[in-house]
C-alpha positions as a printed NumPy array, in Angstrom:
array([[ 95.691, 109.072, 102.215],
       [ 93.718, 109.979, 105.317],
       [ 91.35 , 107.611, 107.049],
       [ 87.623, 108.052, 106.414],
       [ 85.829, 110.018, 109.079],
       [ 82.69 , 108.612, 110.696],
       [ 79.355, 110.012, 109.56 ],
       [ 78.124, 112.112, 112.47 ],
       [ 74.586, 112.329, 113.77 ],
       [ 71.748, 109.955, 114.313],
       [ 69.565, 108.629, 111.496],
       [ 67.325, 111.461, 110.38 ],
       [ 69.324, 114.179, 112.12 ],
       [ 71.011, 115.15 , 108.868],
       [ 67.705, 115.923, 107.094],
       [ 65.681, 119.111, 107.638],
       [ 62.393, 119.75 , 105.837],
       [ 60.535, 122.946, 106.675],
       [ 57.06 , 123.395, 105.217],
       [ 55.243, 126.674, 104.714],
       [ 51.63 , 127.326, 105.656],
       [ 50.06 , 125.721, 102.568],
       [ 52.43 , 122.771, 102.551],
       [ 53.459, 123.706,  99.007],
       [ 56.357, 125.918, 100.115],
       [ 59.364, 124.103, 101.512],
       [ 63.059, 124.329, 102.301],
       [ 65.019, 121.045, 102.254],
       [ 68.505, 120.695, 103.782],
       [ 70.57 , 117.503, 103.658],
       [ 73.886, 117.161, 105.498],
       [ 75.921, 114.734, 103.393],
       [ 79.248, 112.962, 103.872],
       [ 81.287, 110.475, 101.871],
       [ 83.563, 109.54 , 104.756],
       [ 86.304, 112.008, 103.817],
       [ 84.436, 115.299, 103.466],
       [ 81.058, 116.764, 104.412],
       [ 78.759, 119.183, 102.619],
       [ 75.172, 120.431, 102.633],
       [ 72.662, 119.978,  99.836],
       [ 69.766, 122.428,  99.698],
       [ 66.565, 122.813,  97.726],
       [ 63.469, 124.984,  98.098],
       [ 60.168, 125.78 ,  96.476],
       [ 60.97 , 127.758,  93.393],
       [ 57.922, 130.025,  93.686],
       [ 58.792, 131.316,  97.168],
       [ 59.   , 134.836,  95.718],
       [ 55.187, 134.88 ,  95.465],
       [ 54.831, 134.419,  99.203],
       [ 58.125, 135.609, 100.66 ],
       [ 58.985, 138.716,  98.623],
       [ 59.123, 140.16 ,  95.126],
       [ 61.969, 139.529,  92.726],
       [ 64.568, 136.993,  93.831],
       [ 63.288, 135.501,  97.042],
       [ 65.411, 136.31 , 100.065],
       [ 65.185, 132.743, 101.363],
       [ 67.117, 131.134,  98.474],
       [ 69.441, 134.144,  98.403],
       [ 70.379, 133.622, 102.071],
       [ 70.754, 129.847, 101.636],
       [ 73.068, 130.406,  98.649],
       [ 74.911, 133.136, 100.576],
       [ 75.598, 130.609, 103.355],
       [ 76.968, 128.108, 100.831],
       [ 79.224, 130.7  ,  99.141],
       [ 80.715, 131.742, 102.471],
       [ 81.358, 128.187, 103.706],
       [ 78.441, 128.185, 106.147],
       [ 75.816, 125.536, 106.642],
       [ 72.223, 126.402, 107.318],
       [ 71.692, 125.3  , 110.923],
       [ 68.019, 126.237, 111.185],
       [ 65.29 , 127.702, 109.027],
       [ 61.69 , 128.658, 109.759],
       [ 58.777, 129.801, 107.595],
       [ 55.893, 131.7  , 109.191],
       [ 52.232, 131.608, 108.155],
       [ 52.188, 135.144, 106.743],
       [ 55.459, 135.337, 104.836],
       [ 57.811, 135.532, 107.822],
       [ 61.113, 133.694, 107.538],
       [ 64.261, 133.051, 109.56 ],
       [ 67.611, 131.451, 108.658],
       [ 70.63 , 130.72 , 110.86 ],
       [ 73.923, 129.743, 109.262],
       [ 77.362, 128.917, 110.712],
       [ 80.56 , 127.239, 109.603],
       [ 81.106, 123.588, 110.55 ],
       [ 83.485, 124.597, 113.342],
       [ 80.855, 126.94 , 114.857],
       [ 82.447, 130.195, 113.689],
       [ 80.885, 132.688, 111.292],
       [ 77.432, 132.412, 112.84 ],
       [ 74.835, 134.761, 111.302],
       [ 71.053, 134.98 , 111.437],
       [ 68.716, 136.581, 108.907],
       [ 64.968, 137.206, 108.967],
       [ 62.282, 139.023, 107.052],
       [ 58.582, 139.435, 106.429],
       [ 57.962, 140.51 , 110.018],
       [ 55.57 , 143.24 , 111.218],
       [ 56.683, 146.747, 110.345],
       [ 58.812, 145.496, 107.449],
       [ 61.817, 144.994, 109.717],
       [ 64.374, 142.791, 108.081],
       [ 67.934, 142.265, 109.034],
       [ 70.71 , 140.114, 110.259],
       [ 72.72 , 139.766, 113.433],
       [ 75.717, 137.822, 114.59 ]])
């Protein structure tokens, strides 16, 4: 049996809450650890599709995409007029990707 690993980070550094313009939209990210493994817990406003795109919102889709590919969301931002940005990377720093949408001219995309 391996020894427990220390929980990394300062108090509060493992919690990210990003609020949208009205304060009703949010993305919540919690970096959790039980001393032997670490993981990320995420939640978001479930009506983000009204403000951030039709159909399945791209914000939850990108957060879930990060989880499926073993990435953690490192940063997220919500703009006042439907703009959004997400950066995800694996715990070891590899697999870094960034996604955004809702910007002027309808430009959406991702880059490494």
